[in-house]
C-alpha angles and dihedrals in degrees: 000000000000094000094055089054090048093049091049091049091046093052092046092049092047090050092052091048090049088050096236102109136038121236115267117269092202117137119246088253089062092052094083122128089253091052089047092052090048091050091052090050091046091047090051092050093047092046092054091047094050094034089216097157108114116248094245089056092051091046090049092052093045092049091056092062098048122093093231109087089195089071092067096037091053090063091062133076117250090254096042125146120215115193126188101199096191092057096030091232125147126195124188132210129356090296090057092049090051090047092051093048093046092050092046092053091047091055099037124053119202089019110195142174117185112193111226101168148337148160142205129240126184099295101353141074127203116208119194121193152126116279111205143167144111119274109226108263096009118131095231141021122249137220119186137163116261138181127200125192113207118196113201139212105192108312095337133082113249094181140359134193122199119207122190138127111269091188091056091051091052093045093048089048093052093244127133118261091248095050118135128178116267113257112252 
């Protein structure tokens, strides 16, 4: 899956930038999509075993799957900015975070985010996982790789950026590439 390879490359690049991992020494032959998918799976297994995902990343992921939108909003500063890069949407402040989570849960049944890995830099945390759910009215559910970068101020999130492949969500869901939610 192309996206899994991209997510793995994104996380590896972010780790190098943050100075907490060395670049891969894998040969070009090993850089195939299958090898990329295996490395994502291996990374996920190793991450669970070492439990190296920072606590704020685990709390962020857990808050997304609760029914209380205040759980997620409480993790953010009052002037926070939440950006969904795939949809080019920006929400501001705790009220905006709660609005974004509420709208997401209204559109997506069985909303899920399974953490598969992550790491912490100086004032940021990267959370890697699988974003899943069932878009209301779609023929099938979806499950796609996703990465979120959390920038911190103290123990709170001052900004977050979600990265995932919108086209892959629509394809997995059995929806056309130009699908948009009905206004309502």
